[in-house]
N, C-alpha and C positions, 0 to 999 in steps of 0.2 A: 257499396262495399261488397254486396253479394256478387254483383257482376264482376267486380275486380278480382275477387277470390276465385270465381269460375274461370276467369281468363288466366289466372296464374296456374290453375290446375290443368289446363289443356296441354301445355308443354310437358308437364310431368307425366300425364297419361300417354302422350305420344312417345316419350322416351321409354316408358315402360313397355309399350306395345312393340317398339323397335327391338328392345332387348329380348323380349319374348320370342319374336320372330327369328331373331339371330340365334337364339339358343335352340329353337326348333329346326332351323335349317341344317342341311347336310354339310358336313365339313368339306372344305375345298380339297380336291384331289389333284395330285401332281400329274404332270404330263408323262407320257411313256418314257422318254429318255431320262427325265429327272428321277422318276421312280426306279428305273434300272440302275442309275448311279447310286441312289440311296440304298438300294438292296445290296449292291456290290460293296459299298462301304460297310454296311452292317455285317455282311458275311466276313469281310476281312477283319473287322474288329472282333467278331466272335472267335475267328480262327486264332488270332493273336492271344485272346484271353484264354482259350483252351490250351494253347501251346505253353503259355506261362504257367497255368495251373498244372499241367502235366510235368513241366520242368521242375516245379517246386516239389511235387510228389516224388519225382524220380530221384531227386537229391536225398530225400529221406529214406527212400526204400531201396535205392541202389539199382533201379531197373532203367532200361533204356526205353525211350518213347517209340522208337522204330524197331522192327525186327532186324536181327542180325543177318539172316539169310532170307532170300525171296525166290521162290520157284515161279514158273510161268503160270501155273494153275492158281497159285495164291494171288499173284498179280491180277489175273482176270477176275477172281472172286472179289478182291478188294476194290477193284475199279468199278465193278458192277454195283457194289454195295454203297459206294459214295457218289455215283453218277446222278446228277440232277436230272439229266434227260431220261434216264430209265425210271427215276422216281416220278417224273411227270407222266410217263407212259403208264406206269402202274396206277397212278391216280385217275387217268382217263379211263383205264379198264375198269376200275372200281365204280366210277361214275356210269359207265356203260352197263355194268351189272345192275346198278341201282335203277337205271332206266328200264331194264327188262322187267323188274318187279313192278315198276310204276305202269308200264304199258299193259302188263298182264292184269293188274288190279283195275286199271282204267277201263278195260273192256266191259266189265260188269258195273253198270251204273247203279248208284244208290237208289233204293226205293223212295217213292214220293207219296206223302200223305196228302190226300185231296179232301177238302171240305166244300160242299156245294149246296145249292138250292136252300139258301137262307133268305127268306123274304120277310120284310118288316110287317106287312099286313097279316101274314100268317101268325107272327108272334103277337100282334095286338089282338087278333081274334082268338088267341089261346089254342090255336091249332098249328103249332110249329111243325116244320118238316125240315129234317137235317139229314144229309147224306155224307158219310165219311167212308173213305176207302184208301187202300194202299195200292199204288200203281207201280208196276215193274216193267222195265223195258228190256226184254230178253235179247241177248246177242244172237246174231245169225249162227247157224251151224258152222263150226269151224273158224268163226271169226276170232275167237280168243287165241286158239292155237296159231293162226296166221299172224295176228298181231305180235304174239310172243316171238314167232319165228323172225319177223322183221327186226325186232329189238335184238335178238340173239345174233342175227347177221351183222348188225351195227357193231355189237360188241366184239364179234370175231374180226371185223375190219380194224377196230382199234387195237385189238391184241396183235394182229399181224403187223401193224405199224410199229408197235413197241418191239416185236421180235426183230424187225429190220434194224432198228437202232441198237438192239442188243448184239446182233451179229457184227454190225460195224464196229462197235466198241471193243468186242472181243478180238476181232481181226486186227484192229489198230494196236491193242496192247501186246498181242503175240508178235506182231511185226516188229514193234519197238524192242521187245525182249530179244528176239533173234538178231536184231541189228547190233545191240550191245554186245552179244556173244560173238558175232562176226567181227566186230571191231577189236575185241579182245584177242581173237585168233590172228588178225592181221597185224596188230601191234606186237604180238609175241613173235611172229615170223620176222617182222622188220627188226626187232631187237636182237634176234638171233643173227641176222645178217650184219647188223651193226657191230655186234661183238666179234664176228669173224673178221670183219674188215679192220677193226681196231687191233686185233691180234696180228693181222698181216702187216699193218702199219708199224707196229712195234718190231716185227721181225725185219722189216725193210730198214728201219732206223738202225737196228743192230748191224745189218749187213753194210749199211753206209759207214757206220763207225769202223767197221773192220775193213773198209775199202773194197768190199765186194759188190757194192751196188752204187748207183749214182744218186746225186741229190735230187734229180728229177723224179726218179722212181719213188724216193721217200716222200717228196711233195705230193705226188699223185696218190700215193697210198694214204697219206694223211687227209687229203681232200676227200677221197672216197669214204673214209671213216666218218668225217664230219657230215657229209651228205647223207650217209646211211643213218646217222644219229638223228638228223633233222627230218628224215622221211616219215618218221613215226609221229611227228608233231601234229600234222593234219589229221590223221586218224584219231589221235587222242582228243583233239578239240571237238571233233564230230561225235566221238563217243560220249563225251561229257554232255553235249547238247541232247543227244538221244536218251541218255540215261536220266537227265533231268526232266525231259518230257514224260518218260515212263513213270518215274516216281511221282510227278505232279498228278498224273491221272489216277495213280494208285492211292494218293493221299499221304505220301511220306515226304518229308523235307528232303529236297535234292542234295543237301549237305550232309545228310545222315550217312554214317558208314555202313551201308547195306550191301551185301555181296549177293550177286545174282547167281543162282545155282541152276546149272544146266549142262548138258553134254556139249563139249566143244564142237561147234558146228563144222570147223574145218576138217575134222576127222570123224564126224557123226555118220552113221550108216544111212543109206537111202531108205525111204519109207516104202514098205510093201503095200501098195494101194490095192483097194477093192477092184473087182472087174468093172468095166464101163457101165454095164446094165445096172449093177448094184449101186454104183455111184449116182446114176440118173434117178433110180427109184428112191434112194435116200434124199436126194434133192427135192423130188416131187412130194415126199412126205414131210419134209422139214422146212422148205422154203416158205416164207410168209406170204409171198406173192400168190401162191397157190391157194393158201387159206383165204386171202383177200378176194380173189376171184371167185372161189367157191361160196364165200359169204354173199357176194353180190348176186350170184346165181340163186342162192336160197331166198334172198330178199325179194328178188324179182318173182320167183315162184310164189312166195307167200302173198305178195301184193296182187299177183294175178288171182289167187284163190279169193282174196277179199273182194276184188272187182267182180269176179264171176258170181259170187254169192249174192251181190247187190242186185243182179238182174232179175232175181226171182222175187215174187211177193213174199212178204214176211211180216210177222206181227210187230207193229210199232210199240205197242204196250199191252199189258194185261193188268186189269184192275179188279180187285176184290174189295167190296165194301158192304155197308149196312145202312139202311134208311131208318132213321128214328122219327116217328110221328104217332100221334094218337090213333090213327087208323091201321097202323102196323100190327100184324098178328105175330107176337113173339113166339118162336125165334125165326119167323119166315121173312124177315126184312133184308135178307142177304141179296146183294146185287153183284152182278158180273158184267164187265165190260171188256172190250178188246178193240184194238185198232189194227188195221191191215194196210201196209204200205204197198202201193201198186206202182211199179216202175213204168209209167206211161209217158211222161214228158221227158224223163232222163232214163234211158235204158242202159246207161253205163257201158255202152259199146266202145266209146272212145277210151275209157279207162282200161277195159279189157285189151284193146288193141295196143295201148301204151305198155301195159304189163307184159304182153306177149313179146313186143319188140324189145323190152328190157331184158327179158329172159333169153331171147335169141342173141342179143349183144353180149350178155354175161357168159353164155355158153361158148360163143366164139372167142371171147376174151380168155376164158379158161383154156381153150384149146391152143390159143396163141401163146399163153404163158407156158404151157406144157412144152410146146415146140421150142420156145426161146430158151427155157431152162435147160432142156436136153442139148440144145446146140452150145450153150455156154459151158456146160459140163464137158462136152467133147472137146471144145476149143481149149479150155484150161487143162484138160487131161493130156492133150497133145503137147502143150507147152511144158508141162511137167515131165512127160516122157522124154521130150527133146532135151531138156535141161539135164535130166538124169543121165541120158546117154552121153552127153558131153562130159559130165563129171566122171562117169565110169571110164570112158575111153581115155580121158586125160589122166586119171588116176592110174590106169593100167599101163599107159605108155610113158607119160612124162615123169611121173614121180620116181619110178625106179631108175630112170635115166638120171634124174636130178640127184638121187641118193648116190648113184654110182660116180657121177661127176664129183660130188663132194668127197668121196673116199679117194678118188684118183688124184684130185687136186692136192689133198693132204699128203698123199704118198709122193707125188711129183715135187712138192715143195721140200719135203724131207730129203729127197735124193738130188735136189738142185736140177731137175730136168726142165723146169719152167721158171720164169722169173715172176716177180710179184705182179707186174702189169698183166701178164697172161692169167695169173691166178685171179686177180680182181675181175677180169673180164668173164672168166668162167663162173666166178661166184655171183656176179650180177645176173648172168643167164639163169643160174639155179634160183636166185631170189625172184626173178621174174616169173619162173615156173610156179613158185609157191603163191605169189600174188595172183597169177592167173587162175590157179585153183581156187582161192578164196573168192575171186569174182564169179567163177562158175557156180560155186556153192551158193553165193548170194543170189544169183539168178534162179538157181534151183529152189531156194527157200522162198523167194518172192512168188514164184510160180505156184509153189505148194500152198502159200498163204491165200493166193487168189482161188485156187481150186477149193480150199476149205471154205471160203466165203460163198462161192456159188453152190456148193453142196449144202452147206448149212448144217452139217452133222459130221459123224466120224467118217473118215476117208480110208481108214485101214481097219482090218479085222482085229478084234481083241486077241492078244497073244500071238499075233502073226510075227514071224521072223523078219527082220529087216534085212535088206540087201546091202552088202558092203559095196 
């Protein structure tokens, strides 16, 4: 019976051991794609819950969840505040700062308490001898500062990477904002042309009714009015897509009635840029690539300092203790020990050469970055100046002529000097001039955005007057 009860207890014990191991085991982790999908679903659910909560509060308080007006600076600030990429960059920078403190503290090793010379025969003979001491391993001269410099260089590199992402996000938001305003100007111009052509079609129908015009003239005028009305459909669709992309990055529902506030880019003045040398110096001060290359150079110098310091003999430890024994005359039992590291087998020459090579490579990388950034600024500045010149020349030559054509067409129609077909042809040419101006302005704003990206800072002097 005892054996039977023991046999019955074995499965129970095995089951209990299995459950214990299962409870202590780490939970199964999802694969990368599954974790990403789960995180996306969780984020979407939280966003819907927050939107529902805001909607309920808005009904009671009478407030809107989205702002009524949005400027480009507000859009940039809101996009930065909700960007997960910038949040990740900030977290990496915080981790790098924590590593700086850890590296600086790790240079000074904790003291060690050593107890030695404990022999059993001495304790049996009642003449025990016990030595206790505190051993400290002093860092080499400059080692702590060099280690902290390496950590600071790594933190600067992480900060530079975050700055690159911030510049890219700001440039994207500003470009989307300008695109919406440019589409607004283009739609406004096309609607003005459509209104003019509808008016001409009405006049042609009136002439045909009075038998002063032909049915063909009336049909062509109606066709031109219909085409002019449909020409704004494509810019409207593209504007809605760009606007939705902008509001999504800002964190606003694309369906929200938000009005973008900004100067009409079709008639906005040209930006008074800083001189070329000032733009290059601004880029060299603000571009994260320079900070990254400089951080690599600082890290190489610090590692070289550590390697050069290890080539010289240095104390491996310093110990201060006291020996307790019946023969010790108090308080004369103090002991002092020290160890000296001699770089005989490993002279660290290869580490010094590697650090020197890294320093040379980092210095040349910095020089190459300076040359590349200066060249990029010059190239983008040439593009901006060329686009600005085209806008200025077209504005000076074509727009006055287009305005004059508009006035002359109206006067000629009133005096019956031209027919409706000729008026429509002249009106089409005038509309083409307006559209051409908007295309030139778009090229200019695109070149300006690219210049702002490569400079990474202000491109115009504060309070400077813009050129018309």
